[in-house]
Residue, then its C-alpha position, 0 to 999 in steps of 0.5 A: m886654112l892649111p892644116v900645117n899643125q896636122f902636117v908638122n905632127f905628122i912629120e913628128q910622129n912618124s919621124l919623117f925628118t927633123p925641122a933643120a932637114k933640107i928637103l927635095a920635094a918632087v913635084s909634078g904640078g898636079i893637085d897633090s905635090v902642089l899642096m905638099v910644097h904649100l904646107l912645106k913653106a907655111a911650116g918653115y922647112d928648107f926645101g927645093i922642087a924637083h920636077c922630072n919631064f919624061q917627054l911622053r906627053g908632048d905639050e903638055a909636058l912642057r906645060d907642066q915643067t913651065f909651071c913647076r918652074n914658076l911656082a918654085t919662083t912664087l915660093g922662093v925655093p931652088f927649082h932642079t928639072v930634068n927632061f928624059d928620053t923615056e922611050q929610049y930608056a925602056a928600049d934599051n933596058k928592056v922594061s916597061i915605060q912605067m918601069a923606066a920612068r920610075d928608075l929615071r926619076y929615083q936614080w936622078f933624085e939620088t943625084i941631086n940629093q948628093q949634089s945639093g945636099y938634100e936629106v930626104v925626098a918628099l913624095a906627095h902620095h895620100q891615103n887614097d894612093t895606099i887603098e889603090t896600091i893594096l888593091l893593085n897588089l891584091t889583083r896581081g897577088t901579094g904576100i903580107a909585104g903588098l898589104h901595108g900599102i905605102l909606107p910613110k918612110n921608106g929609107k930616104l923617101v918620105r910621104p908627109l901627106m899620108f894623113l890625108s885623103r884626096l877629097e880632103i885634098q881636093t877641099m883644101v886646095s879649092a879653099e885656098g884658091l891653089t893653082f895646079v895643073e891636070d895630067s890628061s892621062n889621070a882620066s884614062a881608065k886603060y891604065a891598071r891604077n887608074k882603072i881602080r881609082l875611077e871605077v872600083v874604089p867608088k863603088l867601094k865607098e858605096l859600101n864604106p864612106s869611110l873607107e880611107k880611115t878604115f884602110e888606115s885602121n887595117l894598114l896599122h894591123f898589117r904593118d904590126l903582123e909584118l914586124l911580128l913575121e920578120i921577128r920570126l924569120d930572124e929566129l929562124r935564120q939563127t936556128l934553123l939555117q945551119i951554114h958550113d963552108g958557104i952551104i946552108y942546111l935546114r934539118i928536115a925533122e925541124v922544118k916539119k915543125l914549122k908553123p905555118k910551114r909554108l909561109l915561113l918556109f917560103k919567106l926563107l927560101n924566096e930571097y935565094g929564088f925560090n918561088e911559092a910552086t917550088i916550095d909547095d913541091l919541096i913540102a910535098s916531098l919532104d917524106k918521100h922523095s930524098g935525092r930530089i933537086f929544086e933549082s933556082g936561077t942561083h941556087t941549087l936545093l937538094l932535099d937529102r935524108d935529113n937535111i934540106i941542102l941549099k947551095p949557090k950555083t956555080t954555073v952562070l948562064p950565058a947572056e943569050v943562045i941564038i937558035n937558027a931554023t936548022d938546029h935540032e938542039a940548043n944548050f942554055g947552061v946546064y939546061k938542054l932544048n931538044l928541038l923537034h920539027d914536026d909538020s903534024p897539027l899543032i897539039i898543046k901538050n900537057n907537059p911542063l917541060a915541053v912547048s908546042i909552037d906554030a913554026d910559021k909564026l917563028v922568026y929566025p934566028l930565035k934567041i934564049r936569054a934569062w929572065y929580065e925585070g919587066d918581062h912577062f907574057f900569057l900562056l895561051g893568050 
């Protein structure tokens, strides 16, 4: 029997949506989203099904699209679908395929919401998705926000299956005889999230068979800690940040009293583009480097005798600058790049303001541009 009462109680306890709400259910055709729409139907909610074909898996993607259309017909609910040229979008916007699919998906959901009057978008994430997200965030590096996992509600996005584990979903679908389709890429460990799901989580469950419940309990603590931090930051924005004519002043004497200083200062200044490494340098300079300047992409931070002075940059970086093989310097906004053509053996120098490159591997003209979301590189391979 489907856990309809648990489903409804979870929705009400987390204020995901009201009984009268019109819901757009994002359905891939996989086991999780299939269970979600059957629960929405059994509970009597007003919903429609939305399916995206990212055209990345050929015939399998068409199979999934047809399955979801038939599912909507069987359940007697509206069906919305779209085909995306995901690879072209990724190339045009210089983002990864995964980022392109995410952008296209959520932009389309918002369009459907506006056209058809849907109030929320229901996504079929469950407890194991949260575990994988947290482990992935920890592996890549994260602050406290990366520890709260996937929230049951984030704006118009709701996740009504967060009370269930993957095993519980599989058991219910099997017991009810529900049909679904399987994305073959889910079995490949070449993707980071799949690797965590297929190889890491099973090992952790050997240590703790109740891993999902343990994480669920920990998440409540992490979310409470994040709330406490936000309350403290709001207080500091009112008392520590003094704004005059668009320029922000922080009294150094008060900054020194902050505890924990590094965390609070980073959270206050990160919204202006300053990273943790810059905050470490700033803290180390508080007692001895008056006049030192730190820069982010949008702001300049001056360490004065009594104040940290934060102001927006007035110089806008150009879209790109071209470097030809015969050039010896290039200017990129306020930055000047000197190009030294040297035939000596390649030596990697320990200098943060210099880089050595094998000239034979350069293809001119070169371009300098600002960082785009999705850009990444690996130093020294």
